[in-house]
LUMKOL-111981 format. One record per residue: residue number from 1; x, y, z of N, C-alpha, C in turn. Coordinates in steps of 0.2 Angstrom, whole numbers, always signed. Atoms other than C-alpha are relative to their C-alpha. Layout:
% residues N
SITE  rolo   n_c1   n_c2   n_c3  ca_c1  ca_c2  ca_c3   c_c1   c_c2   c_c3
SITE   NUM      X      Y      Z      X      Y      Z      X      Y      Z
...
END
This chain:
% residues 228
SITE  rolo   n_c1   n_c2   n_c3  ca_c1  ca_c2  ca_c3   c_c1   c_c2   c_c3
SITE     1     +3     +5     +4   +497   +396   +956     -5     +3     -5
SITE     2     +5     -2     +5   +487   +398   +940     -7     -3     +1
SITE     3     +6     +4     -2   +470   +395   +947     -5     -1     -6
SITE     4     +4     +2     +6   +461   +395   +930     +2     -7     -3
SITE     5     -2     +6     +3   +472   +381   +924     -1     -6     +5
SITE     6     +1     +5     -5   +470   +372   +941     -7     -2     +0
SITE     7     +7     +1     +1   +451   +374   +939     -1     -5     -5
SITE     8     +1     +5     +6   +452   +365   +922     +3     -7     +2
SITE     9     -3     +7     -2   +463   +351   +930     -5     -3     +5
SITE    10     +4     +3     -5   +451   +349   +944     -6     -3     -3
SITE    11     +6     +2     +4   +436   +348   +932     +2     -7     -4
SITE    12     -2     +6     +3   +445   +335   +922     +1     -6     +5
SITE    13     -1     +5     -5   +450   +325   +937     -7     -2     +3
SITE    14     +7     +2     -3   +432   +325   +944     -3     -4     -5
SITE    15     +3     +4     +5   +426   +318   +927     +3     -7     +0
SITE    16     -4     +6     +0   +440   +305   +928     -2     -5     +6
SITE    17     +2     +4     -6   +435   +300   +946     -6     -4     -1
SITE    18     +7     +4     +1   +417   +296   +941     +0     -5     -5
SITE    19     +0     +5     +5   +423   +286   +926     +3     -6     +2
SITE    20     -4     +6     -2   +433   +274   +936     -5     -6     +1
SITE    21     +5     +6     -1   +425   +256   +937     +1     -4     +6
SITE    22     -1     +4     -6   +431   +251   +954     +1     +5     +6
SITE    23     -2     -4     -6   +433   +258   +972     +8     +1     -1
SITE    24     -7     +0     +0   +452   +254   +970     +2     +5     -5
SITE    25     -2     -4     +5   +453   +263   +954     -1     +8     +2
SITE    26     +2     -6     -2   +444   +278   +961     +5     +3     +5
SITE    27     -5     -2     -5   +456   +279   +976     +7     +1     -3
SITE    28     -7     -1     +3   +472   +277   +966     +0     +7     -4
SITE    29     +0     -7     +4   +466   +292   +955     +0     +6     +5
SITE    30     +0     -5     -5   +463   +302   +971     +7     +2     +2
SITE    31     -7     -2     -3   +480   +300   +978     +5     +2     -6
SITE    32     -4     -2     +6   +488   +301   +960     -1     +7     -1
SITE    33     +2     -7     +1   +479   +318   +958     +3     +4     +5
SITE    34     -3     -4     -5   +486   +324   +974     +8     +2     -2
SITE    35     -7     -1     +2   +504   +322   +968     +0     +5     -6
SITE    36     +0     -4     +6   +499   +330   +951     -2     +8     +2
SITE    37     +3     -7     +0   +489   +345   +958     +2     +4     +6
SITE    38     -1     -3     -6   +495   +349   +976     +8     +2     +0
SITE    39     -7     -2     +0   +512   +359   +976     +3     -2     +6
SITE    40     -4     +2     -6   +525   +351   +987     -1     -7     +2
SITE    41     +1     +7     -2   +517   +334   +988     +4     -5     -3
SITE    42     -4     +6     +2   +529   +319   +987     -3     -6     +0
SITE    43     +3     +7     -1   +518   +305   +993     -7     +2     +3
SITE    44     +7     -1     -3   +499   +303   +997     -3     -7     +1
SITE    45     +4     +6     -1   +488   +289  +1004     -6     +2     +4
SITE    46     +6     -1     -4   +471   +287  +1012     +0     -5     +6
SITE    47     +0     +4     -6   +470   +281  +1030     -8     -1     +2
SITE    48     +7     +2     -3   +454   +272  +1036     +1     -4     +6
SITE    49     -1     +3     -7   +452   +267  +1054     -6     -5     +1
SITE    50     +5     +5     -2   +443   +251  +1059     +1     -1     +8
SITE    51     -1     -1     -7   +441   +254  +1078     +7     +4     +0
SITE    52     -7     -3     +0   +460   +257  +1081     +5     -3     -5
SITE    53     -4     +3     +5   +466   +247  +1067     +0     +4     -7
SITE    54     -1     -5     +6   +473   +257  +1052     +1     -4     -6
SITE    55     +0     +3     +7   +471   +252  +1034     +2     +6     -5
SITE    56     -2     -5     +4   +481   +262  +1021     -2     -2     -7
SITE    57     +3     +2     +6   +472   +263  +1004     +4     +5     -6
SITE    58     -3     -3     +6   +480   +268   +987     +6     +4     +2
SITE    59     -6     -4     -2   +497   +274   +994     +4     +1     -7
SITE    60     -4     -1     +6   +508   +282   +980     +7     -2     +2
SITE    61     -7     +3     -2   +524   +277   +990     +0     -3     +7
SITE    62     +0     +4     -6   +529   +266  +1004     +0     +5     +6
SITE    63     +0     -5     -5   +531   +282  +1015     -7     +1     +3
SITE    64     +7     -1     -3   +512   +284  +1017     -2     -6     +4
SITE    65     +1     +6     -4   +511   +266  +1023     +4     +0     +6
SITE    66     -4     +0     -6   +525   +267  +1035     -2     +5     +5
SITE    67     +2     -5     -4   +518   +283  +1042     -7     -2     +4
SITE    68     +6     +3     -3   +501   +275  +1045     +1     -6     +5
SITE    69     -1     +5     -5   +508   +260  +1053     +3     +2     +6
SITE    70     -3     -3     -6   +518   +270  +1065     -5     +3     +4
SITE    71     +5     -3     -4   +503   +280  +1070     -4     -6     +3
SITE    72     +4     +5     -3   +493   +264  +1073     +4     -3     +6
SITE    73     -4     +2     -5   +508   +257  +1083     +0     +4     +6
SITE    74     +0     -4     -6   +509   +272  +1094     -6     +3     +2
SITE    75     +6     -2     -2   +491   +276  +1094     -1     +8     +0
SITE    76     +0     -8     +1   +494   +295  +1090     +3     +2     -7
SITE    77     -3     -3     +7   +498   +306  +1075     -6     +4     -3
SITE    78     +5     -5     +3   +489   +319  +1064     -5     -4     -4
SITE    79     +5     +4     +5   +482   +307  +1051     -5     -4     +5
SITE    80     +4     +4     -5   +476   +296  +1066     -6     +4     +2
SITE    81     +5     -5     -3   +467   +311  +1073     -5     +2     -5
SITE    82     +4     -2     +6   +460   +317  +1056     -5     -5     -1
SITE    83     +5     +5     +2   +452   +300  +1053     -5     -1     +5
SITE    84     +5     +1     -5   +444   +300  +1070     -3     +7     +1
SITE    85     +3     -6     +0   +433   +315  +1066     -3     +3     +6
SITE    86     +4     -3     -6   +424   +317  +1082     +6     +2     +5
SITE    87     -5     -2     -5   +441   +319  +1091     +5     +5     -3
SITE    88     -5     -3     +3   +452   +327  +1078     -3     +6     -5
SITE    89     +1     -6     +4   +452   +341  +1065     -2     -3     -7
SITE    90     +2     +2     +7   +444   +340  +1047     +6     +2     -5
SITE    91     -6     -1     +4   +460   +348  +1040     +6     +2     +5
SITE    92     -6     -2     -4   +478   +349  +1047     +6     +2     -5
SITE    93     -6     -2     +4   +494   +357  +1040     +6     +1     +5
SITE    94     -6     -1     -4   +511   +354  +1048     +6     +2     -4
SITE    95     -5     -3     +4   +524   +365  +1041     +7     -3     +1
SITE    96     -6     +3     -2   +538   +357  +1050     -1     -5     +5
SITE    97     +2     +6     -4   +536   +340  +1058     +5     +0     +7
SITE    98     -4     +0     -6   +551   +343  +1070     -3     +5     +6
SITE    99     +3     -4     -5   +541   +357  +1078     -7     -2     +3
SITE   100     +6     +3     -3   +526   +345  +1082     +1     -5     +5
SITE   101     -1     +5     -5   +534   +336  +1096     -4     +0     +6
SITE   102     +4     -1     -6   +524   +343  +1109     -7     -3     +0
SITE   103     +7     +2     +1   +507   +338  +1102     +1     -8     -1
SITE   104     +0     +8     +1   +513   +320  +1096     +7     -2     +2
SITE   105     -7     +1     -2   +529   +317  +1106     +3     -6     -2
SITE   106     -3     +6     +2   +531   +299  +1101     +0     +0     -8
SITE   107     +0     +1     +7   +526   +300  +1083     +4     +5     -4
SITE   108     -3     -6     +4   +534   +317  +1077     +8     -2     -1
SITE   109     -7     +2     +1   +552   +311  +1080     +1     -6     -5
SITE   110     -1     +6     +4   +550   +294  +1072     -2     +1     -7
SITE   111     +2     -2     +7   +541   +301  +1057     +5     +4     -3
SITE   112     -6     -4     +2   +555   +313  +1055     +6     -5     -3
SITE   113     -5     +5     +2   +567   +298  +1054     -2     -4     -6
SITE   114     +2     +3     +6   +556   +291  +1040     +1     +4     -6
SITE   115     -2     -5     +6   +560   +306  +1030     -6     +5     -1
SITE   116     +5     -4     +0   +544   +316  +1033     +2     +7     +2
SITE   117     -1     -7     -2   +547   +335  +1033     -6     +4     +2
SITE   118     +7     -4     -1   +529   +342  +1032     -5     -5     -2
SITE   119     +6     +4     +1   +512   +335  +1031     -6     +4     -1
SITE   120     +7     -3     +0   +494   +339  +1027     -5     -6     +0
SITE   121     +5     +5     +0   +478   +329  +1030     -7     +3     -1
SITE   122     +7     -2     +1   +460   +331  +1025     -5     -6     +1
SITE   123     +5     +5     -1   +445   +321  +1032     -4     +0     -6
SITE   124     +5     +2     +5   +435   +313  +1018     -7     -1     +3
SITE   125     +7     +1     -3   +417   +315  +1022     -5     +3     -4
SITE   126     +6     -3     +3   +400   +318  +1015     -5     +2     +6
SITE   127     +5     -1     -5   +384   +323  +1024     -2     -6     +4
SITE   128     +3     +6     -3   +380   +305  +1028     +6     -4     +4
SITE   129     -5     +4     -3   +397   +298  +1033     +7     +2     -1
SITE   130     -7     -1     +0   +415   +299  +1037     +4     -6     -4
SITE   131     -3     +6     +4   +426   +289  +1025     +7     -1     +1
SITE   132     -7     +0     -1   +444   +292  +1031     +3     +6     -1
SITE   133     -4     -6     +1   +458   +304  +1028     +5     +0     -5
SITE   134     -5     +0     +5   +468   +309  +1013     +6     +4     +3
SITE   135     -6     -2     -3   +485   +312  +1019     +6     +1     -5
SITE   136     -5     -2     +5   +499   +321  +1009     +7     +1     +4
SITE   137     -7     -1     -3   +518   +321  +1013     +5     +3     -4
SITE   138     -6     -2     +4   +533   +330  +1008     +6     -1     +4
SITE   139     -6     +2     -3   +551   +326  +1012     +3     +7     +3
SITE   140     -3     -7     -1   +555   +345  +1014     -5     +4     +5
SITE   141     +3     -5     -4   +550   +356  +1029     -3     +6     -4
SITE   142     +2     -7     +3   +539   +371  +1024     -3     -1     -7
SITE   143     +2     +2     +7   +534   +362  +1007     -7     +2     -1
SITE   144     +7     -1     +1   +515   +365  +1010     -2     +7     +2
SITE   145     +2     -7     -1   +508   +383  +1009     -7     +0     +1
SITE   146     +7     -1     +0   +491   +390  +1011     -3     -1     -6
SITE   147     +2     +2     +6   +489   +388   +993     -1     -7     -1
SITE   148     +0     +7     +0   +493   +370   +994     -6     -3     +4
SITE   149     +6     +2     -4   +480   +368  +1008     -6     +1     -4
SITE   150     +6     -1     +4   +467   +376   +997     -1     -5     -5
SITE   151     +0     +5     +5   +471   +365   +983     -2     -7     +2
SITE   152     +1     +7     -3   +471   +349   +994     -7     +0     +2
SITE   153     +7     +0     -3   +454   +354  +1002     -5     -1     -6
SITE   154     +5     +1     +6   +446   +356   +984     +1     -7     -2
SITE   155     +0     +7     +3   +453   +339   +979     -3     -5     +5
SITE   156     +3     +4     -4   +447   +331   +995     -8     +0     +0
SITE   157     +8     -1     +0   +429   +338   +993     -2     -4     -6
SITE   158     +2     +4     +6   +428   +330   +975     +2     -7     +2
SITE   159     -2     +7     -2   +437   +314   +982     -5     -3     +4
SITE   160     +4     +3     -5   +425   +311   +996     -7     -2     -4
SITE   161     +6     +2     +4   +410   +312   +984     +1     -6     -5
SITE   162     -1     +6     +5   +418   +300   +971     +1     -6     +4
SITE   163     -1     +6     -4   +424   +288   +985     -7     -3     +2
SITE   164     +6     +3     -3   +407   +287   +993     -5     -3     -6
SITE   165     +4     +2     +5   +398   +285   +976     +3     -7     -3
SITE   166     -3     +7     +3   +411   +271   +970     -2     -5     +5
SITE   167     +1     +5     -5   +409   +262   +987     -8     -2     +0
SITE   168     +7     +2     +0   +390   +263   +986     -2     -4     -6
SITE   169     +1     +4     +6   +390   +256   +968     +3     -7     +1
SITE   170     -3     +7     -1   +402   +242   +973     -5     -4     +5
SITE   171     +5     +3     -5   +390   +238   +988     -6     -3     -4
SITE   172     +6     +2     +4   +375   +237   +976     +2     -6     -4
SITE   173     -1     +6     +4   +384   +226   +964     +1     -6     +4
SITE   174     -2     +6     -4   +390   +215   +978     -7     -3     +3
SITE   175     +6     +2     -2   +372   +214   +984     -4     -4     -5
SITE   176     +3     +4     +6   +365   +209   +967     +3     -7     -1
SITE   177     -4     +6     +1   +379   +196   +965     -2     -5     +6
SITE   178     +2     +4     -5   +374   +189   +982     -7     -3     -1
SITE   179     +7     +2     +1   +356   +188   +978     +0     -5     -5
SITE   180     +0     +5     +6   +360   +179   +962     +3     -7     +2
SITE   181     -3     +6     -3   +371   +166   +971     -4     -3     +4
SITE   182     +4     +3     -5   +359   +163   +985     -6     -3     -4
SITE   183     +5     +3     +4   +345   +161   +972     +1     -7     -4
SITE   184     -2     +6     +4   +355   +148   +962     +1     -5     +5
SITE   185     -1     +5     -5   +359   +139   +978     -6     -3     +2
SITE   186     +7     +2     -2   +341   +138   +983     -3     -4     -5
SITE   187     +2     +4     +6   +337   +131   +966     +3     -7     +0
SITE   188     -3     +7     +0   +349   +117   +968     -3     -4     +6
SITE   189     +3     +3     -6   +342   +113   +986     -7     -2     -2
SITE   190     +6     +2     +2   +325   +113   +979     -1     -6     -4
SITE   191     +1     +6     +5   +328   +101   +965     +3     -6     +4
SITE   192     -3     +6     -2   +339    +89   +975     -4     -2     +6
SITE   193     +3     +2     -6   +329    +89   +991     -8     +0     +0
SITE   194     +8     -1     +1   +311    +92   +984     -2     +5     +5
SITE   195     +2     -5     -5   +310   +108   +995     -4     +6     -3
SITE   196     +3     -6     +3   +299   +123   +993     +6     +6     +1
SITE   197     -5     -5     +0   +308   +140   +991     +1     +2     +7
SITE   198     -1     -2     -7   +305   +145  +1009     +4     -5     +4
SITE   199     -3     +5     -3   +311   +128  +1015     +8     +0     -2
SITE   200     -7     +0     +3   +327   +129  +1004     +4     +6     +4
SITE   201     -3     -6     -3   +331   +147  +1011     +1     -2     +8
SITE   202     -1     +2     -7   +328   +140  +1029     +6     -4     +1
SITE   203     -6     +4     -1   +341   +127  +1026     +6     +4     +0
SITE   204     -5     -5     +1   +353   +140  +1020     +2     +4     +6
SITE   205     -1     -4     -6   +350   +151  +1035     +2     -4     +6
SITE   206     -2     +4     -6   +351   +137  +1048     +8     -2     +0
SITE   207     -7     +2     +1   +368   +131  +1041     +4     +6     +1
SITE   208     -4     -6     -1   +375   +149  +1040     +1     +1     +8
SITE   209     +0     -1     -8   +370   +151  +1059     +4     -5     +3
SITE   210     -3     +6     -4   +376   +134  +1065     +8     +0     -2
SITE   211     -7     +0     +2   +393   +135  +1055     +3     +7     +1
SITE   212     -3     -7     +0   +396   +154  +1058     +3     +2     -7
SITE   213     -2     -2     +7   +398   +156  +1039     -5     +4     -3
SITE   214     +4     -4     +3   +391   +170  +1029     -5     -3     -5
SITE   215     +5     +3     +5   +375   +166  +1019     +3     +0     -7
SITE   216     -2     +0     +7   +383   +171  +1003     +5     -6     -1
SITE   217     -5     +5     +1   +398   +159  +1006     -3     -7     +0
SITE   218     +4     +6     +0   +386   +145  +1010     -3     -2     -7
SITE   219     +3     +1     +7   +377   +148   +994     +5     -1     -5
SITE   220     -6     +1     +5   +394   +149   +984     +2     -7     +0
SITE   221     -2     +7     -1   +399   +132   +991     -5     -5     -3
SITE   222     +6     +4     +3   +382   +124   +986     +1     +1     -8
SITE   223     +0     -1     +8   +384   +132   +968     +6     -4     -3
SITE   224     -6     +3     +2   +402   +125   +967     +0     -7     +0
SITE   225     +0     +7     -1   +399   +108   +974     -7     -4     -1
SITE   226     +7     +3     +1   +380   +105   +971     -3     -3     +7
SITE   227     +2     +3     -7   +378   +101   +990     +3     +4     +5
SITE   228     -3     -3     -6   +381   +108  +1007     +6     -4     +2
END
């Protein structure tokens, strides 16, 4: 590998990641970069665990989705382990999936039937949080080398920072939008029912609790219909 050229590509990719205007755009750029930059990579996706439920983000091919669903169904697999950082490894590389039957006896043979020959995975994490696992697939056994692993690890390091930043930005935008909607709904209630600001907020809060509906959704309904 020409590491000088690779470093230039990584720098351009890092700038591009930070320029994305959404979490989805950031994740798609991450998995797309894996195809471009990691030798042997045919497909990529990001696996996120919600308890034991799997979510596949920004898959480049259906293969990544099928692999994640299989691991969720079986409750085992390398990507599943990597996403559970307390139980698994931060990096894994499987040169030949047919040789991994002992560790994942249910997953390995069925993944081979999906057309997976070799795999790599990298936990996406920062100092503050674990974000999921970036998983790379090849249809050929032995496709990933030590050089591929190094390239993937560098990509994952940049990706984790960009993913975390994009998600934080989205959460902040969502919080601002929520406050705006709630404020507008309170204004409608204050005018319609001659309430103070505290009384209007209390009406929203009680209705949210009684109906088991998020406060923002209650506020959105009031803004849309002018009433509860």
